[in-house]
PyMOL Python script that loads the backbone (N, CA, C, O; Angstrom):
from pymol import cmd

cmd.read_pdbstr("""\
ATOM      1  N   LEU A   1     -14.134  -6.276  -5.754  1.00  0.00           N
ATOM      2  CA  LEU A   1     -14.064  -5.017  -6.621  1.00  0.00           C
ATOM      3  C   LEU A   1     -13.049  -4.251  -5.577  1.00  0.00           C
ATOM      4  O   LEU A   1     -13.456  -3.880  -4.476  1.00  0.00           O
ATOM      5  N   HIS A   2     -11.488  -4.012  -6.077  1.00  0.00           N
ATOM      6  CA  HIS A   2     -10.420  -3.412  -5.495  1.00  0.00           C
ATOM      7  C   HIS A   2      -9.271  -2.644  -6.630  1.00  0.00           C
ATOM      8  O   HIS A   2      -8.879  -2.887  -7.771  1.00  0.00           O
ATOM      9  N   SER A   3      -9.054  -1.783  -5.774  1.00  0.00           N
ATOM     10  CA  SER A   3      -7.886  -1.379  -6.281  1.00  0.00           C
ATOM     11  C   SER A   3      -6.658  -1.733  -7.292  1.00  0.00           C
ATOM     12  O   SER A   3      -6.151  -2.848  -7.173  1.00  0.00           O
ATOM     13  N   SER A   4      -6.358  -1.201  -7.882  1.00  0.00           N
ATOM     14  CA  SER A   4      -5.649  -1.956  -9.014  1.00  0.00           C
ATOM     15  C   SER A   4      -4.231  -1.257  -8.394  1.00  0.00           C
ATOM     16  O   SER A   4      -3.252  -1.369  -9.131  1.00  0.00           O
ATOM     17  N   ASN A   5      -4.115  -0.840  -7.641  1.00  0.00           N
ATOM     18  CA  ASN A   5      -2.801  -0.511  -6.527  1.00  0.00           C
ATOM     19  C   ASN A   5      -2.519  -1.626  -5.479  1.00  0.00           C
ATOM     20  O   ASN A   5      -1.425  -1.654  -4.916  1.00  0.00           O
ATOM     21  N   GLN A   6      -3.671  -2.722  -5.155  1.00  0.00           N
ATOM     22  CA  GLN A   6      -3.570  -3.366  -4.286  1.00  0.00           C
ATOM     23  C   GLN A   6      -2.532  -4.648  -4.438  1.00  0.00           C
ATOM     24  O   GLN A   6      -2.458  -5.208  -5.532  1.00  0.00           O
ATOM     25  N   VAL A   7      -1.918  -4.997  -3.580  1.00  0.00           N
ATOM     26  CA  VAL A   7      -0.886  -5.936  -3.989  1.00  0.00           C
ATOM     27  C   VAL A   7      -1.210  -7.394  -2.793  1.00  0.00           C
ATOM     28  O   VAL A   7      -1.212  -8.605  -3.010  1.00  0.00           O
ATOM     29  N   GLY A   8      -1.407  -6.762  -1.784  1.00  0.00           N
ATOM     30  CA  GLY A   8      -1.758  -7.791  -0.950  1.00  0.00           C
ATOM     31  C   GLY A   8      -3.096  -8.843  -1.234  1.00  0.00           C
ATOM     32  O   GLY A   8      -4.146  -8.312  -1.597  1.00  0.00           O
ATOM     33  N   PHE A   9      -3.050 -10.230  -1.078  1.00  0.00           N
ATOM     34  CA  PHE A   9      -4.041 -11.334  -1.370  1.00  0.00           C
ATOM     35  C   PHE A   9      -4.163 -11.440  -2.713  1.00  0.00           C
ATOM     36  O   PHE A   9      -5.264 -11.723  -3.186  1.00  0.00           O
ATOM     37  N   GLN A  10      -3.013 -11.221  -3.566  1.00  0.00           N
ATOM     38  CA  GLN A  10      -3.305 -10.666  -5.242  1.00  0.00           C
ATOM     39  C   GLN A  10      -2.338 -11.709  -5.640  1.00  0.00           C
ATOM     40  O   GLN A  10      -1.337 -11.829  -4.933  1.00  0.00           O
ATOM     41  N   LEU A  11      -2.466 -12.392  -6.543  1.00  0.00           N
ATOM     42  CA  LEU A  11      -1.923 -13.759  -7.117  1.00  0.00           C
ATOM     43  C   LEU A  11      -1.086 -13.035  -8.336  1.00  0.00           C
ATOM     44  O   LEU A  11      -1.477 -12.445  -9.343  1.00  0.00           O
ATOM     45  N   GLY A  12       0.425 -13.366  -7.749  1.00  0.00           N
ATOM     46  CA  GLY A  12       1.780 -12.602  -8.651  1.00  0.00           C
ATOM     47  C   GLY A  12       2.212 -11.171  -8.404  1.00  0.00           C
ATOM     48  O   GLY A  12       3.036 -10.493  -9.019  1.00  0.00           O
ATOM     49  N   ARG A  13       1.298 -10.813  -7.136  1.00  0.00           N
ATOM     50  CA  ARG A  13       1.520  -9.171  -6.816  1.00  0.00           C
ATOM     51  C   ARG A  13       2.363  -9.676  -5.411  1.00  0.00           C
ATOM     52  O   ARG A  13       2.091 -10.709  -4.800  1.00  0.00           O
ATOM     53  N   LYS A  14       3.355  -8.795  -5.071  1.00  0.00           N
ATOM     54  CA  LYS A  14       4.234  -8.735  -3.898  1.00  0.00           C
ATOM     55  C   LYS A  14       4.199  -7.631  -3.072  1.00  0.00           C
ATOM     56  O   LYS A  14       3.867  -6.681  -3.781  1.00  0.00           O
ATOM     57  N   THR A  15       4.399  -7.215  -1.760  1.00  0.00           N
ATOM     58  CA  THR A  15       4.376  -6.315  -1.183  1.00  0.00           C
ATOM     59  C   THR A  15       5.858  -5.496  -1.442  1.00  0.00           C
ATOM     60  O   THR A  15       5.905  -4.294  -1.181  1.00  0.00           O
ATOM     61  N   THR A  16       6.847  -6.078  -1.872  1.00  0.00           N
ATOM     62  CA  THR A  16       8.087  -5.278  -2.209  1.00  0.00           C
ATOM     63  C   THR A  16       7.450  -4.848  -3.346  1.00  0.00           C
ATOM     64  O   THR A  16       7.298  -3.715  -2.888  1.00  0.00           O
ATOM     65  N   GLN A  17       6.779  -4.745  -4.792  1.00  0.00           N
ATOM     66  CA  GLN A  17       6.336  -4.282  -5.555  1.00  0.00           C
ATOM     67  C   GLN A  17       5.463  -3.171  -4.841  1.00  0.00           C
ATOM     68  O   GLN A  17       5.448  -2.137  -5.509  1.00  0.00           O
ATOM     69  N   ALA A  18       4.813  -3.106  -3.797  1.00  0.00           N
ATOM     70  CA  ALA A  18       4.003  -1.602  -3.422  1.00  0.00           C
ATOM     71  C   ALA A  18       5.277  -0.859  -3.111  1.00  0.00           C
ATOM     72  O   ALA A  18       5.549   0.180  -3.713  1.00  0.00           O
ATOM     73  N   LEU A  19       5.909  -1.266  -2.368  1.00  0.00           N
ATOM     74  CA  LEU A  19       7.220  -0.507  -1.102  1.00  0.00           C
ATOM     75  C   LEU A  19       7.755   0.242  -2.422  1.00  0.00           C
ATOM     76  O   LEU A  19       7.577   1.454  -2.539  1.00  0.00           O
ATOM     77  N   VAL A  20       8.676  -0.804  -3.808  1.00  0.00           N
ATOM     78  CA  VAL A  20       9.093   0.077  -4.663  1.00  0.00           C
ATOM     79  C   VAL A  20       8.267   1.053  -5.300  1.00  0.00           C
ATOM     80  O   VAL A  20       8.850   2.016  -5.798  1.00  0.00           O
ATOM     81  N   SER A  21       6.952   0.990  -5.386  1.00  0.00           N
ATOM     82  CA  SER A  21       6.252   1.979  -6.039  1.00  0.00           C
ATOM     83  C   SER A  21       6.003   3.171  -5.020  1.00  0.00           C
ATOM     84  O   SER A  21       5.712   4.297  -5.425  1.00  0.00           O
ATOM     85  N   VAL A  22       6.106   2.928  -3.971  1.00  0.00           N
ATOM     86  CA  VAL A  22       5.999   4.019  -2.941  1.00  0.00           C
ATOM     87  C   VAL A  22       7.403   4.969  -3.140  1.00  0.00           C
ATOM     88  O   VAL A  22       7.543   6.179  -3.322  1.00  0.00           O
ATOM     89  N   VAL A  23       8.217   4.027  -3.039  1.00  0.00           N
ATOM     90  CA  VAL A  23       9.935   4.830  -2.838  1.00  0.00           C
ATOM     91  C   VAL A  23       9.689   5.689  -4.663  1.00  0.00           C
ATOM     92  O   VAL A  23       9.705   6.912  -4.800  1.00  0.00           O
ATOM     93  N   ASP A  24       9.529   4.910  -5.584  1.00  0.00           N
ATOM     94  CA  ASP A  24       9.378   5.747  -7.103  1.00  0.00           C
ATOM     95  C   ASP A  24       8.824   7.028  -6.725  1.00  0.00           C
ATOM     96  O   ASP A  24       9.411   8.095  -6.905  1.00  0.00           O
ATOM     97  N   ARG A  25       7.630   6.894  -6.173  1.00  0.00           N
ATOM     98  CA  ARG A  25       6.663   8.081  -6.048  1.00  0.00           C
ATOM     99  C   ARG A  25       7.360   9.027  -5.123  1.00  0.00           C
ATOM    100  O   ARG A  25       7.366  10.229  -5.392  1.00  0.00           O
ATOM    101  N   ILE A  26       7.870   8.627  -4.195  1.00  0.00           N
ATOM    102  CA  ILE A  26       8.532  10.002  -2.925  1.00  0.00           C
ATOM    103  C   ILE A  26       9.940  10.229  -4.118  1.00  0.00           C
ATOM    104  O   ILE A  26      10.028  11.394  -4.508  1.00  0.00           O
ATOM    105  N   SER A  27      10.569   9.649  -4.465  1.00  0.00           N
ATOM    106  CA  SER A  27      11.623  10.289  -5.581  1.00  0.00           C
ATOM    107  C   SER A  27      11.309  11.329  -6.661  1.00  0.00           C
ATOM    108  O   SER A  27      11.798  12.446  -6.830  1.00  0.00           O
ATOM    109  N   ARG A  28      10.441  10.723  -7.292  1.00  0.00           N
ATOM    110  CA  ARG A  28       9.698  11.625  -8.139  1.00  0.00           C
ATOM    111  C   ARG A  28       9.347  13.095  -7.562  1.00  0.00           C
ATOM    112  O   ARG A  28       9.826  14.173  -7.914  1.00  0.00           O
ATOM    113  N   ALA A  29       8.595  12.889  -6.802  1.00  0.00           N
ATOM    114  CA  ALA A  29       8.334  14.091  -6.115  1.00  0.00           C
ATOM    115  C   ALA A  29       9.288  14.945  -5.487  1.00  0.00           C
ATOM    116  O   ALA A  29       9.138  16.164  -5.570  1.00  0.00           O
ATOM    117  N   PHE A  30      10.384  14.383  -4.784  1.00  0.00           N
ATOM    118  CA  PHE A  30      11.569  15.165  -4.288  1.00  0.00           C
ATOM    119  C   PHE A  30      12.112  15.998  -5.338  1.00  0.00           C
ATOM    120  O   PHE A  30      12.281  17.215  -5.260  1.00  0.00           O
ATOM    121  N   GLU A  31      12.462  14.997  -6.665  1.00  0.00           N
ATOM    122  CA  GLU A  31      13.029  15.907  -7.843  1.00  0.00           C
ATOM    123  C   GLU A  31      12.222  16.964  -8.393  1.00  0.00           C
ATOM    124  O   GLU A  31      12.712  17.756  -9.198  1.00  0.00           O
ATOM    125  N   LYS A  32      10.933  17.045  -7.995  1.00  0.00           N
ATOM    126  CA  LYS A  32      10.327  18.595  -8.437  1.00  0.00           C
ATOM    127  C   LYS A  32       9.855  19.360  -7.546  1.00  0.00           C
ATOM    128  O   LYS A  32       8.937  20.179  -7.600  1.00  0.00           O
ATOM    129  N   GLY A  33      10.667  18.990  -6.558  1.00  0.00           N
ATOM    130  CA  GLY A  33      10.668  19.913  -5.123  1.00  0.00           C
ATOM    131  C   GLY A  33       9.391  19.986  -4.332  1.00  0.00           C
ATOM    132  O   GLY A  33       9.029  20.883  -3.570  1.00  0.00           O
ATOM    133  N   GLU A  34       8.821  18.947  -4.637  1.00  0.00           N
ATOM    134  CA  GLU A  34       7.283  18.911  -4.122  1.00  0.00           C
ATOM    135  C   GLU A  34       7.069  18.226  -2.387  1.00  0.00           C
ATOM    136  O   GLU A  34       7.832  17.404  -1.881  1.00  0.00           O
ATOM    137  N   VAL A  35       6.128  18.686  -1.874  1.00  0.00           N
ATOM    138  CA  VAL A  35       6.298  17.925  -0.422  1.00  0.00           C
ATOM    139  C   VAL A  35       5.359  16.397  -0.424  1.00  0.00           C
ATOM    140  O   VAL A  35       4.230  16.149  -0.849  1.00  0.00           O
ATOM    141  N   THR A  36       6.332  15.594   0.212  1.00  0.00           N
ATOM    142  CA  THR A  36       5.401  14.329   0.433  1.00  0.00           C
ATOM    143  C   THR A  36       5.337  13.990   1.873  1.00  0.00           C
ATOM    144  O   THR A  36       6.202  14.219   2.719  1.00  0.00           O
ATOM    145  N   ILE A  37       4.036  13.335   2.055  1.00  0.00           N
ATOM    146  CA  ILE A  37       3.692  12.922   3.078  1.00  0.00           C
ATOM    147  C   ILE A  37       3.490  11.195   2.994  1.00  0.00           C
ATOM    148  O   ILE A  37       2.989  10.783   1.948  1.00  0.00           O
ATOM    149  N   CYS A  38       3.772  10.415   3.803  1.00  0.00           N
ATOM    150  CA  CYS A  38       3.689   9.117   3.684  1.00  0.00           C
ATOM    151  C   CYS A  38       2.965   8.735   4.915  1.00  0.00           C
ATOM    152  O   CYS A  38       3.717   8.738   5.891  1.00  0.00           O
ATOM    153  N   VAL A  39       1.531   8.349   5.225  1.00  0.00           N
ATOM    154  CA  VAL A  39       1.456   7.393   6.415  1.00  0.00           C
ATOM    155  C   VAL A  39       1.151   6.066   6.176  1.00  0.00           C
ATOM    156  O   VAL A  39       0.505   5.588   5.243  1.00  0.00           O
ATOM    157  N   LEU A  40       1.742   5.459   7.221  1.00  0.00           N
ATOM    158  CA  LEU A  40       1.672   3.944   7.389  1.00  0.00           C
ATOM    159  C   LEU A  40       0.954   3.360   8.329  1.00  0.00           C
ATOM    160  O   LEU A  40       1.369   3.510   9.478  1.00  0.00           O
ATOM    161  N   LEU A  41      -0.186   2.616   8.143  1.00  0.00           N
ATOM    162  CA  LEU A  41      -0.771   2.115   9.177  1.00  0.00           C
ATOM    163  C   LEU A  41      -0.853   0.710   9.056  1.00  0.00           C
ATOM    164  O   LEU A  41      -1.073   0.006   8.071  1.00  0.00           O
ATOM    165  N   ASP A  42      -0.574   0.351  10.578  1.00  0.00           N
ATOM    166  CA  ASP A  42      -0.600  -1.479  10.844  1.00  0.00           C
ATOM    167  C   ASP A  42      -1.562  -1.790  11.611  1.00  0.00           C
ATOM    168  O   ASP A  42      -1.549  -1.667  12.836  1.00  0.00           O
ATOM    169  N   PHE A  43      -2.732  -2.342  10.743  1.00  0.00           N
ATOM    170  CA  PHE A  43      -4.059  -2.369  11.515  1.00  0.00           C
ATOM    171  C   PHE A  43      -3.877  -3.927  12.436  1.00  0.00           C
ATOM    172  O   PHE A  43      -4.632  -4.833  12.083  1.00  0.00           O
ATOM    173  N   GLN A  44      -3.107  -4.151  13.335  1.00  0.00           N
ATOM    174  CA  GLN A  44      -3.223  -5.321  13.936  1.00  0.00           C
ATOM    175  C   GLN A  44      -4.083  -6.529  14.237  1.00  0.00           C
ATOM    176  O   GLN A  44      -4.426  -6.038  15.312  1.00  0.00           O
ATOM    177  N   LYS A  45      -4.579  -7.416  14.225  1.00  0.00           N
ATOM    178  CA  LYS A  45      -5.599  -8.187  14.452  1.00  0.00           C
ATOM    179  C   LYS A  45      -6.973  -7.343  13.795  1.00  0.00           C
ATOM    180  O   LYS A  45      -8.027  -7.202  14.414  1.00  0.00           O
ATOM    181  N   ALA A  46      -6.718  -6.838  12.448  1.00  0.00           N
ATOM    182  CA  ALA A  46      -8.191  -6.580  11.791  1.00  0.00           C
ATOM    183  C   ALA A  46      -9.022  -7.478  11.378  1.00  0.00           C
ATOM    184  O   ALA A  46     -10.236  -7.278  11.384  1.00  0.00           O
ATOM    185  N   PHE A  47      -8.494  -8.547  10.979  1.00  0.00           N
ATOM    186  CA  PHE A  47      -9.459  -9.358  10.312  1.00  0.00           C
ATOM    187  C   PHE A  47     -10.108 -10.334  11.433  1.00  0.00           C
ATOM    188  O   PHE A  47     -11.100 -11.055  11.321  1.00  0.00           O
ATOM    189  N   ASP A  48      -9.153 -10.118  12.679  1.00  0.00           N
ATOM    190  CA  ASP A  48     -10.024 -10.632  13.774  1.00  0.00           C
ATOM    191  C   ASP A  48     -11.852  -9.929  13.935  1.00  0.00           C
ATOM    192  O   ASP A  48     -12.876 -10.570  14.171  1.00  0.00           O
ATOM    193  N   LEU A  49     -11.701  -8.520  13.716  1.00  0.00           N
ATOM    194  CA  LEU A  49     -12.677  -8.042  13.957  1.00  0.00           C
ATOM    195  C   LEU A  49     -13.954  -7.974  12.735  1.00  0.00           C
ATOM    196  O   LEU A  49     -15.000  -7.339  12.869  1.00  0.00           O
ATOM    197  N   THR A  50     -13.598  -8.735  11.627  1.00  0.00           N
ATOM    198  CA  THR A  50     -14.727  -8.754  10.247  1.00  0.00           C
ATOM    199  C   THR A  50     -15.449  -9.911  10.792  1.00  0.00           C
ATOM    200  O   THR A  50     -14.837 -10.862  11.279  1.00  0.00           O
ATOM    201  N   TYR A  51     -17.075  -9.848  10.711  1.00  0.00           N
ATOM    202  CA  TYR A  51     -17.996 -10.958  10.099  1.00  0.00           C
ATOM    203  C   TYR A  51     -17.272 -12.130   9.831  1.00  0.00           C
ATOM    204  O   TYR A  51     -16.359 -12.009   9.014  1.00  0.00           O
ATOM    205  N   GLY A  52     -17.463 -13.242  10.327  1.00  0.00           N
ATOM    206  CA  GLY A  52     -16.859 -14.664   9.665  1.00  0.00           C
ATOM    207  C   GLY A  52     -17.718 -15.139   8.489  1.00  0.00           C
ATOM    208  O   GLY A  52     -17.301 -16.064   7.792  1.00  0.00           O
ATOM    209  N   SER A  53     -19.011 -14.499   8.204  1.00  0.00           N
ATOM    210  CA  SER A  53     -19.767 -14.771   6.942  1.00  0.00           C
ATOM    211  C   SER A  53     -19.631 -13.881   5.796  1.00  0.00           C
ATOM    212  O   SER A  53     -20.499 -13.847   4.924  1.00  0.00           O
ATOM    213  N   MET A  54     -18.325 -12.984   5.747  1.00  0.00           N
ATOM    214  CA  MET A  54     -17.889 -12.245   4.645  1.00  0.00           C
ATOM    215  C   MET A  54     -17.297 -13.093   3.719  1.00  0.00           C
ATOM    216  O   MET A  54     -16.843 -12.640   2.669  1.00  0.00           O
TER     217      MET A  54
END
""", "prot")
cmd.dss("prot")
cmd.show_as("cartoon", "prot")
cmd.util.cbc("prot")
cmd.orient("prot")
């Protein structure tokens, strides 16, 4: 079960698609005069902390 917006680890979906989607959303918000905040997180070694049985 995962979001339809997920691109990582999905066959045929690339991170460049995610970037294009974010830029598109920001552009549309800018055209409407809306305030846009983008928070980007990089969880280094996040998968090293998960249980091996998952």
